[in-house]
C-alpha positions as CSV (number, residue, x, y, z in Angstrom):
1,M,10.6,-124.2,-4.6
2,V,8.8,-120.8,-4.5
3,A,10.2,-118.2,-7.0
4,V,9.0,-114.7,-6.6
5,D,9.7,-111.6,-8.7
6,M,10.2,-108.3,-6.8
7,D,8.9,-105.1,-8.5
8,G,5.2,-105.2,-9.1
9,T,5.0,-108.6,-7.4
10,L,6.5,-108.9,-4.0
11,L,6.8,-105.2,-3.6
12,D,3.8,-102.8,-3.4
13,D,3.8,-99.5,-5.3
14,R,5.8,-97.9,-2.5
15,G,8.5,-100.5,-2.8
16,Q,7.6,-102.2,0.4
17,V,6.7,-105.8,1.4
18,S,3.4,-106.3,3.2
19,P,3.3,-108.2,6.5
20,R,1.1,-110.8,4.9
21,N,3.5,-111.4,2.1
22,L,6.4,-111.7,4.6
23,A,4.4,-114.2,6.6
24,A,3.6,-116.3,3.5
25,L,7.3,-116.5,2.6
26,A,8.1,-117.7,6.1
27,A,5.3,-120.2,5.9
28,A,6.6,-121.6,2.6
29,R,10.1,-122.1,4.2
30,T,8.6,-123.7,7.2
31,A,6.7,-126.1,4.9
32,G,10.1,-127.1,3.4
33,A,10.2,-125.0,0.3
34,E,13.3,-123.3,-1.0
35,V,12.3,-119.6,-1.4
36,V,14.1,-117.7,-4.2
37,I,13.7,-114.0,-5.1
38,A,14.1,-113.6,-8.9
39,T,14.5,-110.0,-10.1
40,G,15.6,-107.9,-12.9
41,R,17.4,-105.7,-10.4
42,R,21.1,-106.2,-10.0
43,H,22.1,-107.9,-6.7
44,S,23.1,-104.8,-4.6
45,Y,20.1,-102.8,-5.8
46,A,17.7,-105.6,-4.8
47,M,19.4,-106.0,-1.4
48,R,18.7,-102.4,-0.5
49,V,15.1,-103.4,-0.2
50,L,15.6,-107.0,1.0
51,R,18.4,-106.6,3.6
52,P,16.4,-104.5,6.1
53,L,13.7,-107.2,6.1
54,N,16.1,-109.8,7.6
55,L,14.7,-112.7,5.7
56,P,16.2,-115.9,7.1
57,H,13.6,-117.9,5.3
58,V,14.7,-116.6,1.9
59,G,17.7,-118.6,0.6
60,K,18.8,-117.4,-2.8
61,L,18.6,-114.2,-4.9
62,V,18.6,-114.5,-8.7
63,S,19.4,-111.0,-10.0
64,S,19.9,-109.2,-13.3
65,N,17.2,-111.4,-14.9
66,G,19.2,-114.5,-14.3
67,T,22.8,-113.5,-15.0
68,V,23.9,-113.6,-11.3
69,T,22.8,-116.0,-8.5
70,R,23.9,-115.5,-4.9
71,T,22.8,-116.4,-1.4
72,M,20.9,-113.6,0.2
73,G,23.5,-113.0,2.9
74,C,21.3,-110.6,5.0
75,V,20.8,-112.5,8.3
76,G,21.9,-110.7,11.4
77,P,22.7,-107.0,12.2
78,G,25.9,-105.1,11.5
79,D,29.1,-107.0,11.8
80,N,27.1,-110.2,12.5
81,A,25.5,-110.1,9.0
82,V,26.2,-113.1,6.7
83,R,27.9,-112.0,3.5
84,S,26.3,-113.3,0.3
85,V,28.0,-116.2,-1.4
86,P,28.3,-116.3,-5.3
87,I,26.7,-119.3,-6.9
88,A,26.7,-118.5,-10.6
89,R,27.4,-115.6,-12.9
90,S,27.3,-115.1,-16.7
91,Q,28.8,-112.3,-18.7
92,L,28.4,-110.9,-22.2
93,S,31.3,-111.8,-24.4
94,H,33.6,-109.1,-25.5
95,E,32.6,-109.6,-29.1
96,A,28.9,-109.4,-28.3
97,A,29.3,-106.2,-26.2
98,L,31.2,-104.5,-29.0
99,W,28.7,-105.6,-31.6
100,L,25.9,-104.2,-29.4
101,C,27.4,-100.8,-29.1
102,G,28.0,-100.6,-32.8
103,H,24.6,-101.9,-33.9
104,L,22.3,-99.8,-31.8
105,G,22.6,-96.6,-33.8
106,E,19.9,-94.1,-32.8
107,F,19.2,-96.1,-29.6
108,R,22.7,-96.0,-28.3
109,N,21.9,-92.9,-26.1
110,A,19.5,-95.1,-24.1
111,L,22.1,-97.8,-23.3
112,V,23.4,-98.7,-19.8
113,L,26.1,-101.4,-19.3
114,T,26.1,-103.3,-16.0
115,F,29.2,-104.8,-14.4
116,D,29.3,-107.0,-11.3
117,R,31.6,-104.7,-9.4
118,L,31.3,-104.7,-5.6
119,N,33.2,-102.7,-3.0
120,E,34.7,-104.2,0.2
121,E,31.3,-104.0,2.0
122,G,29.6,-106.0,-0.7
123,G,27.8,-103.0,-2.2
124,D,28.1,-101.6,-5.7
125,A,31.3,-99.8,-6.6
126,R,31.7,-96.8,-9.0
127,G,31.6,-98.3,-12.5
128,A,29.0,-100.9,-11.7
129,L,26.9,-98.9,-14.2
130,V,28.5,-97.3,-17.3
131,V,26.7,-94.9,-19.7
132,E,27.8,-92.9,-22.7
133,H,24.9,-90.4,-22.8
134,L,23.0,-89.0,-19.8
135,D,20.2,-86.8,-21.2
136,E,18.0,-89.5,-22.7
137,L,18.3,-91.7,-19.6
138,N,17.7,-88.8,-17.2
139,A,14.5,-88.0,-19.1
140,S,13.1,-91.6,-19.1
141,I,14.4,-93.0,-15.8
142,G,15.5,-89.9,-13.9
143,R,14.7,-91.2,-10.4
144,W,16.7,-94.4,-11.0
145,M,19.6,-92.4,-12.4
146,A,19.6,-90.1,-9.3
147,A,19.4,-93.1,-6.9
148,N,22.3,-94.8,-8.7
149,E,24.5,-91.8,-9.3
150,P,27.3,-93.0,-6.9
151,Y,27.7,-96.1,-9.1
152,I,27.5,-94.6,-12.6
153,L,30.6,-94.0,-14.7
154,H,30.3,-91.8,-17.7
155,V,32.5,-93.1,-20.6
156,D,32.5,-91.7,-24.1
157,P,32.8,-93.6,-26.3
158,L,31.3,-96.6,-24.5
159,E,33.7,-99.0,-26.2
160,L,36.4,-97.7,-23.8
161,A,34.6,-99.4,-21.0
162,L,34.9,-102.8,-22.7
163,D,38.6,-103.3,-22.6
164,P,38.8,-106.9,-21.2
165,A,42.3,-106.3,-19.8
166,T,41.2,-103.5,-17.5
167,C,37.4,-103.5,-17.2
168,G,36.2,-107.1,-17.3
169,A,33.0,-108.0,-19.1
170,P,29.5,-106.7,-18.4
171,I,26.9,-109.0,-17.0
172,Q,24.2,-107.3,-18.9
173,A,23.1,-104.2,-20.7
174,M,19.8,-102.4,-20.8
175,L,17.9,-99.9,-22.9
176,C,15.3,-97.6,-21.3
177,G,12.7,-95.4,-22.9
178,S,9.1,-95.0,-24.1
179,V,7.2,-98.2,-24.9
180,E,7.1,-97.4,-28.6
181,R,10.7,-96.5,-28.8
182,M,11.9,-99.6,-27.0
183,R,9.8,-101.8,-29.2
184,R,11.6,-100.4,-32.1
185,A,14.9,-100.9,-30.4
186,E,14.1,-104.5,-29.7
187,A,13.0,-105.0,-33.3
188,R,16.4,-103.5,-34.4
189,L,18.3,-106.0,-32.3
190,L,16.2,-108.9,-33.5
191,E,17.2,-108.3,-37.0
192,H,20.4,-110.2,-36.1
193,P,19.9,-114.0,-36.2
194,G,22.0,-114.4,-33.0
195,V,19.6,-112.3,-30.9
196,V,16.8,-114.2,-29.1
197,A,13.8,-112.7,-27.5
198,V,13.1,-114.6,-24.3
199,G,9.4,-115.0,-23.6
200,H,8.8,-118.5,-24.8
201,T,10.0,-121.9,-23.6
202,P,13.8,-121.6,-23.8
203,A,15.3,-123.7,-26.6
204,A,18.8,-125.1,-26.7
205,V,21.2,-122.2,-27.3
206,E,22.9,-122.6,-30.6
207,A,26.5,-121.5,-31.2
208,H,25.5,-118.5,-33.3
209,H,23.3,-117.0,-30.5
210,I,25.0,-114.1,-28.8
211,I,22.5,-112.4,-26.6
212,N,19.0,-112.8,-25.1
213,L,16.5,-110.0,-24.8
214,H,14.0,-109.5,-21.9
215,R,11.3,-106.8,-22.2
216,T,9.6,-105.2,-19.2
217,E,6.8,-102.7,-19.8
218,Y,5.1,-100.2,-17.6
219,P,2.3,-98.7,-19.8
220,E,1.0,-96.4,-17.2
221,R,4.4,-94.7,-17.1
222,D,5.1,-95.1,-20.8
223,L,8.3,-96.8,-19.8
224,S,9.9,-99.9,-21.2
225,I,13.2,-101.6,-20.3
226,V,14.9,-104.0,-22.7
227,D,17.4,-106.1,-20.8
228,I,20.2,-107.5,-22.9
229,L,21.7,-110.7,-21.4
230,P,24.3,-113.3,-22.3
231,A,23.0,-116.1,-24.5
232,G,21.0,-118.6,-22.6
233,C,20.5,-116.4,-19.5
234,S,17.0,-116.0,-18.0
235,K,15.2,-116.2,-14.7
236,G,13.9,-119.6,-15.8
237,A,17.3,-121.0,-16.7
238,A,18.7,-119.8,-13.4
239,L,15.9,-121.4,-11.4
240,L,16.2,-124.7,-13.3
241,S,19.9,-124.7,-12.4
242,L,19.2,-124.1,-8.7
243,A,16.4,-126.7,-8.7
244,A,18.5,-129.3,-10.3
245,A,21.3,-128.8,-7.7
246,Q,18.7,-129.6,-5.0
247,D,16.9,-132.4,-6.8
248,I,13.8,-130.3,-7.2
249,A,11.7,-131.2,-10.3
250,P,10.3,-128.3,-12.4
251,D,6.7,-129.4,-11.5
252,Q,7.6,-128.7,-7.9
253,I,8.3,-125.0,-8.6
254,L,5.7,-122.2,-8.0
255,A,6.6,-119.1,-9.9
256,I,5.0,-115.7,-9.3
257,G,5.5,-112.7,-11.6
258,D,4.0,-109.6,-13.2
259,N,5.8,-108.8,-16.4
260,W,7.3,-110.1,-19.6
261,N,10.8,-110.7,-18.1
262,D,9.1,-113.3,-15.8
263,V,7.8,-115.4,-18.6
264,S,10.8,-117.7,-18.8
265,M,10.4,-118.7,-15.1
266,L,6.6,-118.9,-15.4
267,E,7.0,-121.4,-18.3
268,I,9.4,-123.7,-16.5
269,A,7.3,-123.9,-13.3
270,G,4.8,-126.5,-12.5
271,S,2.5,-123.8,-11.1
272,A,2.6,-120.3,-12.5
273,V,0.7,-117.2,-11.1
274,V,0.6,-113.9,-12.9
275,M,-0.3,-110.8,-10.8
276,G,-3.5,-109.0,-11.4
277,N,-1.5,-105.8,-12.1
278,A,0.4,-107.4,-15.0
279,P,0.1,-105.8,-18.5
280,E,-3.2,-106.8,-20.2
281,D,-1.4,-108.5,-23.1
282,L,0.6,-110.6,-20.7
283,K,-2.6,-111.7,-18.9
284,I,-4.0,-112.7,-22.3
285,F,-0.8,-114.7,-22.9
286,A,-1.1,-116.3,-19.5
287,R,-4.7,-117.3,-19.9
288,E,-3.8,-119.0,-23.2
289,R,-1.3,-121.1,-21.3
290,G,-3.6,-121.9,-18.4
291,W,-1.7,-119.9,-15.9
292,R,-3.6,-118.5,-13.0
293,I,-4.2,-114.7,-12.7
294,G,-4.0,-113.7,-9.0
295,P,-4.7,-110.6,-7.1
296,S,-2.5,-107.5,-7.6
297,N,0.6,-106.5,-5.7
298,L,-1.6,-104.1,-3.7
299,E,-3.8,-107.0,-2.7
300,D,-1.1,-109.4,-1.3
301,G,-1.1,-111.4,-4.5
302,V,2.1,-113.2,-3.5
303,A,0.6,-114.3,-0.2
304,E,-2.5,-115.5,-1.9
305,A,-0.6,-117.6,-4.4
306,I,1.6,-119.2,-1.7
307,E,-1.2,-119.8,0.8
308,S,-3.2,-121.5,-2.0
309,A,-0.3,-123.7,-2.9
310,L,0.3,-124.6,0.7
311,S,-3.3,-125.4,1.1
312,I,-3.4,-127.7,-1.9
313,G,-0.2,-129.4,-0.7
314,A,-1.6,-130.0,2.7
315,G,-4.6,-131.6,1.2
316,R,-2.6,-134.3,-0.7
């Protein structure tokens, strides 16, 4: 299995996939590997980039940092396209979501709730994203807010969006803001013993654990995103589940990523490659664990990692 992150890994800084990276994904599939895209993006937002590529050699998409797994469903043009098929989905409990809204305090204005709501065409529906406050989010992630405006529902107070009888449960939440502010928000959440910061080998989820945190940082933009997921959810957990269903051992997984939300999948993989454009503290973390540091996303780092793995495999 080859598991590849999207932003900062498979995609270059313009959000595009290079011909060499595409060729490497195809070569991995030809060699018999299951190719999985694992991203923090929600499914529909990821498919905006992936669908036009028509990737018959990519089988599965793990989205929202592991809360949703679907088949890609992007082969063929127009009406001949194959719809994605759900494989697994996790949701925040009603109690956890209510606790989150009440506990965040000063950070509540940076919160977005994400629901797995699709329209008849398989794209996001209005209400897939729910926010209470707009100003703080427009200031920190204005371009993302503008791109997602058709799917954002403004609900004040946010608790009204959590009525299980009418709204269902969110698959995740996220906090967005400056690196310093989001580190304080993460620390606030971690005061609760039921909150676990994913970034080390996943342990058994105990009954009192309610949510997992994943942090993604972009220091050059002074931007950090703290993803808040159902307990036990991570890219690594989703990949292990997919691998087990296909009798693929963890040591047969190559994982490629560039940020802290990729650590769970890097740790469960037999081979882990961290992109050269990763944050410096993550690269230090990677070297301590013996993971390889590859070229950056502007230097076809994904292709280099796959080509190297295929070359080693061919030599056995």
